[in-house]
C-alpha positions in Angstrom: 190.8 -38.6 165.5 193.6 -38.0 163.0 193.5 -41.2 160.8 196.3 -41.9 158.3 195.4 -40.6 154.9 196.2 -44.0 153.2 193.8 -45.6 155.7 191.1 -43.1 155.1 191.2 -43.7 151.3 191.1 -47.5 151.9 188.1 -47.2 154.1 186.3 -44.9 151.6 186.7 -47.6 149.0 185.4 -50.3 151.4 182.5 -48.4 152.9 181.4 -46.0 150.2 178.4 -44.0 151.4 178.9 -45.3 155.0 182.3 -43.7 155.3 181.1 -40.5 157.0 179.1 -42.5 159.6 182.2 -44.6 160.3 184.5 -41.6 160.9 181.7 -39.9 163.0 181.7 -42.9 165.4 185.2 -41.9 166.6 183.7 -38.8 168.2 181.4 -41.0 170.3 182.3 -42.2 173.8 184.1 -45.5 174.2 181.9 -48.6 175.1 182.9 -50.6 178.2 182.0 -54.2 178.5 181.6 -56.8 181.3 181.1 -60.6 180.7 179.6 -62.8 183.4 181.4 -66.0 184.4 178.5 -68.4 183.9 180.6 -71.3 185.4 180.3 -69.5 188.8 177.0 -67.7 188.6 174.0 -67.5 186.3 173.3 -64.3 184.4 170.0 -64.0 186.3 171.6 -64.4 189.7 174.4 -62.0 188.8 171.9 -59.3 187.9 170.4 -59.7 191.3 173.7 -58.8 193.0 175.3 -56.5 190.5 176.2 -53.3 192.3 175.8 -51.0 189.3 173.4 -50.4 186.4 174.1 -52.7 183.4 172.8 -52.7 179.8 172.7 -55.9 177.9 175.0 -56.4 174.9 172.3 -57.5 172.4 174.3 -60.3 170.7 176.0 -61.7 173.8 173.8 -63.5 176.3 176.2 -62.9 179.3 177.6 -59.6 178.1 176.8 -56.1 179.4 177.7 -52.5 179.0 178.7 -50.4 182.0 179.5 -46.8 182.6 183.3 -46.9 182.5 183.6 -43.2 183.1 182.0 -43.3 186.5 182.5 -46.9 187.9 185.5 -49.3 188.3 184.3 -52.9 188.3 188.0 -54.0 188.7 187.8 -52.4 192.2 185.1 -54.7 193.5 185.3 -58.0 195.5 183.2 -59.8 192.8 186.0 -59.1 190.3 188.5 -60.8 192.6 186.1 -63.7 193.0 186.1 -64.2 189.3 182.4 -63.4 188.7 183.1 -61.4 185.5 185.7 -60.4 183.0 186.1 -56.9 181.6 186.1 -57.0 177.8 185.3 -54.8 174.9 181.9 -55.8 173.7 182.7 -56.8 170.1 185.7 -58.8 171.3 183.2 -61.0 173.2 181.8 -62.3 170.0 184.4 -64.9 168.8 184.3 -67.1 172.0 180.5 -66.7 172.0 180.0 -67.9 168.5 182.3 -71.0 168.8 179.9 -73.7 169.9 181.8 -75.2 172.8 180.2 -77.8 175.0 181.3 -79.6 178.2 183.7 -82.4 177.3 185.2 -80.7 174.2 188.9 -80.5 173.6 189.4 -76.8 172.9 192.4 -74.8 171.7 192.7 -71.1 172.0 195.8 -70.6 169.9 196.4 -66.9 170.4 195.1 -66.7 173.9 196.6 -63.8 175.8 195.5 -61.9 177.8 192.7 -64.4 178.3 189.4 -62.7 177.3 188.5 -65.5 174.9 190.0 -68.3 177.0 188.0 -67.4 180.1 184.7 -67.7 178.2 185.7 -70.9 176.5 186.7 -72.3 179.9 183.4 -71.2 181.4 181.5 -73.0 178.6 183.3 -76.2 179.4 182.0 -76.2 183.0 185.1 -78.1 184.2 184.6 -81.0 181.7 186.9 -81.6 178.8 190.2 -79.7 178.1 191.1 -76.1 177.3 194.6 -75.5 176.0 195.4 -71.8 176.1 198.5 -70.7 174.1 200.4 -67.6 173.2 203.8 -67.2 171.6 204.7 -64.3 173.8 206.0 -65.3 177.3 205.4 -61.8 178.6 201.8 -61.9 177.5 201.2 -65.3 179.1 201.6 -63.7 182.6 198.2 -62.0 182.2 196.8 -65.1 180.5 197.7 -67.3 183.5 196.3 -64.8 186.1 193.0 -64.4 184.2 192.5 -68.1 183.8 193.3 -68.7 187.4 191.1 -65.8 188.7 188.2 -67.2 186.6 188.5 -70.5 188.5 189.0 -72.7 185.5 190.0 -76.2 186.6 190.8 -78.0 183.3 193.2 -75.7 181.5 196.7 -76.2 180.2 198.7 -73.1 179.3 201.4 -73.2 176.6 203.9 -70.7 175.1 204.7 -72.0 171.7 204.1 -71.8 167.9 201.3 -73.9 166.4 203.8 -75.8 164.3 205.3 -77.4 167.4 202.0 -78.8 168.4 201.4 -80.6 165.1 203.7 -83.6 165.6 201.9 -84.8 168.7 198.4 -83.2 168.5 197.4 -83.5 164.8 193.6 -83.9 164.9 193.4 -83.7 168.7 191.1 -80.6 169.1 187.4 -80.6 168.1 187.1 -76.9 168.7 189.8 -74.2 167.9 189.7 -70.5 168.2 192.2 -68.2 166.4 191.9 -64.6 167.4 194.8 -63.8 165.0 197.5 -61.2 165.4 196.4 -58.4 163.0 197.0 -54.8 161.9 194.4 -53.7 164.5 192.4 -51.3 162.5 189.6 -51.8 165.0 191.8 -50.6 167.8 192.7 -47.1 166.6 190.5 -45.6 169.3 193.0 -46.9 171.9 195.6 -44.3 170.8 198.6 -43.5 168.7 200.5 -46.7 169.2 198.0 -48.7 167.2 198.0 -46.1 164.4 201.8 -46.0 164.3 202.0 -49.8 164.1 199.6 -49.7 161.2 201.6 -47.0 159.4 204.9 -49.0 159.9 203.6 -52.4 159.0 200.2 -52.2 157.2 198.3 -55.5 156.5 200.7 -57.5 154.3 203.0 -59.0 157.0 200.0 -59.9 159.2 198.2 -61.5 156.2 201.3 -63.7 155.7 201.5 -64.6 159.4 197.8 -65.4 159.5 198.1 -67.9 156.6 200.9 -69.6 158.4 198.9 -69.9 161.6 195.7 -71.2 160.0 197.7 -73.8 158.0 199.0 -75.3 161.2 195.7 -74.9 163.1 193.8 -76.9 160.5 196.1 -79.8 161.0 195.3 -79.7 164.7 191.5 -79.8 164.1 189.8 -83.2 164.4 187.6 -84.5 161.7 184.1 -83.1 162.2 185.6 -80.3 164.4 185.0 -76.5 164.1 187.4 -73.6 163.9 186.6 -70.0 164.5 188.9 -67.4 162.9 188.6 -63.8 164.0 190.5 -60.5 163.9 190.0 -56.9 165.2 190.9 -55.4 161.8 188.8 -54.3 158.8 191.3 -55.3 156.1 189.9 -57.8 153.5 193.5 -59.1 153.1 193.4 -60.3 156.7 189.8 -61.4 156.8 187.8 -62.6 153.7 191.0 -63.4 151.8 192.4 -65.5 154.6 189.2 -67.5 154.7 189.2 -67.7 150.9 192.8 -69.1 151.1 191.8 -71.7 153.6 188.7 -72.9 151.6 190.6 -73.0 148.3 193.4 -75.1 149.9 191.3 -77.5 152.0 188.4 -79.1 150.2 187.3 -80.7 153.5 186.5 -77.3 155.0 183.2 -75.4 154.7 181.8 -72.3 156.3 179.1 -72.5 158.9 176.4 -69.9 159.3 176.5 -67.9 162.6 173.7 -66.2 164.5 173.3 -62.7 163.2 172.1 -59.6 165.2 170.9 -56.2 164.3 173.8 -54.1 163.0 175.8 -57.1 161.9 177.2 -57.2 158.4 178.0 -60.3 156.3 181.3 -61.1 154.7 181.9 -59.6 151.3 182.6 -61.9 148.3 183.6 -58.8 146.2 186.6 -58.3 148.5 188.0 -61.8 147.7 190.1 -62.8 144.7 187.6 -65.4 143.5 184.3 -63.9 144.4 183.2 -66.9 146.5 179.5 -66.5 147.5 179.9 -68.6 150.7 182.1 -65.8 152.2 178.8 -64.1 153.0 178.5 -66.5 155.9 181.3 -64.6 157.7 180.4 -61.8 160.1 181.7 -58.3 160.2 181.1 -55.9 163.1 181.5 -52.2 162.3 181.8 -49.6 165.0 179.3 -47.3 163.2 176.7 -50.1 163.2 177.0 -51.5 166.7 178.1 -50.3 170.2 181.6 -51.8 169.9 185.0 -51.3 168.2 184.5 -53.9 165.4 185.5 -57.5 164.6 185.6 -60.1 161.8 184.5 -63.7 162.4 184.4 -66.9 160.3 183.3 -70.3 161.5 184.6 -73.3 159.6 183.8 -77.0 159.9 186.1 -79.9 158.9 184.4 -82.8 157.2 183.8 -86.0 159.2 186.4 -88.7 159.0 188.4 -91.3 160.9 189.5 -90.0 164.3 193.3 -90.2 165.0 194.9 -92.0 167.9 197.4 -90.6 170.3 200.2 -91.6 172.5 199.2 -90.2 175.9 201.5 -88.9 178.5 202.2 -91.2 181.4 201.7 -89.8 184.9 204.0 -90.8 187.7 202.2 -91.6 190.9 202.5 -88.8 193.5 203.6 -89.5 197.0 201.8 -87.1 199.3 203.3 -85.8 202.5 201.3 -86.4 205.7 200.5 -82.7 205.9 199.2 -82.7 202.4 196.9 -85.7 203.1 195.7 -84.0 206.2 194.8 -80.8 204.3 192.8 -82.6 201.7 190.7 -84.4 204.3 188.9 -81.0 204.5 188.5 -80.7 200.7 185.2 -81.9 199.2 186.3 -81.4 195.6 186.3 -84.7 193.6 190.0 -85.2 192.7 191.3 -88.2 190.7 194.7 -88.5 192.3 196.0 -90.7 189.4 195.8 -87.4 187.3 197.7 -85.2 189.8 201.2 -84.3 188.6 204.1 -83.2 190.9 206.9 -80.9 189.9 209.4 -79.9 192.6 206.8 -80.3 195.3 204.1 -78.4 193.4 200.9 -80.3 192.6 198.8 -79.8 189.4 195.5 -81.5 188.6 194.3 -82.2 185.1 191.8 -85.0 184.8 192.0 -85.2 181.0 194.7 -87.3 179.3 197.0 -85.3 177.1 199.4 -86.5 174.3 203.1 -86.6 174.9 204.7 -83.3 173.6 208.2 -82.4 172.6 209.7 -78.9 172.0 206.6 -77.3 173.6 207.0 -74.8 176.4 204.3 -75.8 179.0 203.6 -73.1 181.7 200.7 -74.8 183.5 199.5 -78.4 183.2 196.1 -78.2 185.0 194.9 -76.5 188.1 197.7 -75.6 190.5 196.6 -77.1 193.8 199.5 -75.9 196.0 203.0 -76.8 197.2 204.2 -79.5 199.6 206.7 -77.8 201.9 208.6 -79.1 204.9 206.1 -79.7 207.6 203.1 -78.2 205.8 201.1 -77.9 202.6 200.6 -74.5 201.1 197.4 -74.3 199.1 197.5 -72.1 196.0 195.5 -68.9 195.3 194.2 -70.4 192.1 192.9 -73.5 193.9 191.0 -71.3 196.3 189.0 -69.4 193.6 188.5 -72.7 191.7 186.6 -74.1 194.7 182.9 -73.7 195.5 182.2 -72.5 199.0 180.9 -76.0 199.9 184.0 -77.8 198.7 186.2 -76.9 201.6 185.6 -76.7 205.4 186.1 -74.6 207.3 184.8 -71.7 205.1 184.9 -68.1 206.5 182.5 -65.7 204.7 182.5 -61.9 204.9 179.5 -60.0 203.6 180.1 -58.1 200.4 179.5 -54.9 202.3 181.7 -55.8 205.2 184.9 -53.7 205.4 186.8 -56.9 206.2 186.2 -58.1 202.7 188.4 -55.4 201.2 190.8 -55.5 204.0 191.3 -59.2 203.3 191.9 -58.5 199.6 194.5 -55.9 200.7 196.3 -58.7 202.5 195.7 -57.2 206.0 195.7 -59.2 209.3 192.2 -59.3 210.8 190.4 -60.1 214.1 187.6 -62.5 213.5 184.8 -63.9 215.6 185.3 -67.7 215.3 186.5 -70.5 217.6 187.6 -72.7 214.7 191.4 -72.6 214.1 193.7 -73.6 211.3 193.5 -73.2 207.5 190.3 -71.6 206.3 188.9 -70.9 202.9 187.9 -67.2 202.9 185.2 -65.7 200.7 182.6 -63.0 200.3 179.1 -64.6 200.7 179.3 -67.9 198.7 182.2 -66.9 196.5 185.7 -68.0 197.6 188.6 -65.5 197.5 191.6 -67.1 199.1 193.2 -68.7 202.2 193.9 -67.7 205.7 195.2 -69.3 208.9 193.3 -68.5 212.1 194.6 -68.8 215.6 192.9 -67.4 218.7 190.6 -65.2 216.7 193.4 -63.7 214.7 193.4 -64.1 210.9 196.8 -64.5 209.3 196.2 -63.5 205.7 197.3 -65.9 203.0 195.9 -64.0 200.1 198.4 -63.8 197.2 200.3 -60.6 197.3 200.5 -60.6 193.5 196.7 -60.5 193.4 196.1 -58.0 196.1 193.8 -55.0 195.9 195.9 -51.9 195.3 
């Protein structure tokens, strides 16, 4: 790989005797990663049904390497059922090292395309709140799809800058993840676009932006809460020096040690302006030391203090159509209807209270259940994959090896052997995929055309 000369000199200064090992790693094959959705299936059970050989990622309990040159996990029904997410192995680390537990209020501030958000949502196990945000409206399209395909029930998706959350949500979140926009030095293997971007911009504009983002994010963090900052770049100006800036400015913040693994490096005090020794508690992943592209992580904790109070949004009671009420008679999912919101006939469910927000672009406010139309209720694709097989009757299951499974995912009409008619939840084995309407043994496919297997 032809690296920019300025970059080469910079890395020689940082790595010293390790520089040759670093450049040699670019001649090695790319590492492909898969992360199991533990909200839907345990790692142990997934390994029993996984259709290809997998090698564990040593530092991620639900992460695995796969042979990306010979297999396509995105062309398998389990992918459409949301059993796993395809993610570069080192990029799995930030969400893994943020200690999220069910019931937490979690903010993924730079969330698109959803790799970190899907893991944070899986950790919540449907309890608490996940707010996934990105400033780019085009990037939120992938974020929404990935959140929905993972079956996450308690997510709100925003498209805004952090500063617009501060007036209404100061101190609201007890866990925050910032995978910050960066110069992307760990992404050079992807191709020339990343290198050209680095040559045009370098680190300075990103370091300035990162400081602006973390300044607002700290305001959103509750007393006693934890924030994980990460980048996919090697630049000290965007890593150690951003954390140094935060610690110098906020006396109530401190670094928290994280679990290390073979091949991990610590943060480097000598790359800061003040030489802070606690910077060693950060983690650096280098591509010549691990099987991954590289990352930087820092976990910070805010001191305990008085918890703020909030003015919560009032929810207008929804009037359901008779057809909607009839549909939900077959649904076994526990829904608190006082927390179902309606917008132009579309129903969204979010059981957690949220503060009133102004000047904030909200794209999703909870799980999209479906739409009340004239004479019928149209359940959503996202609702189908958020359900367990036993949460809706009737449930029609195709075996994973049945050709009808792929035909269904391709939105084809099928002949099926069942006497039960009407709306069915359709899945492969015990994992729901979507909806269908059956009449006289004929399955009219309701799988979302935007999700279909191509």
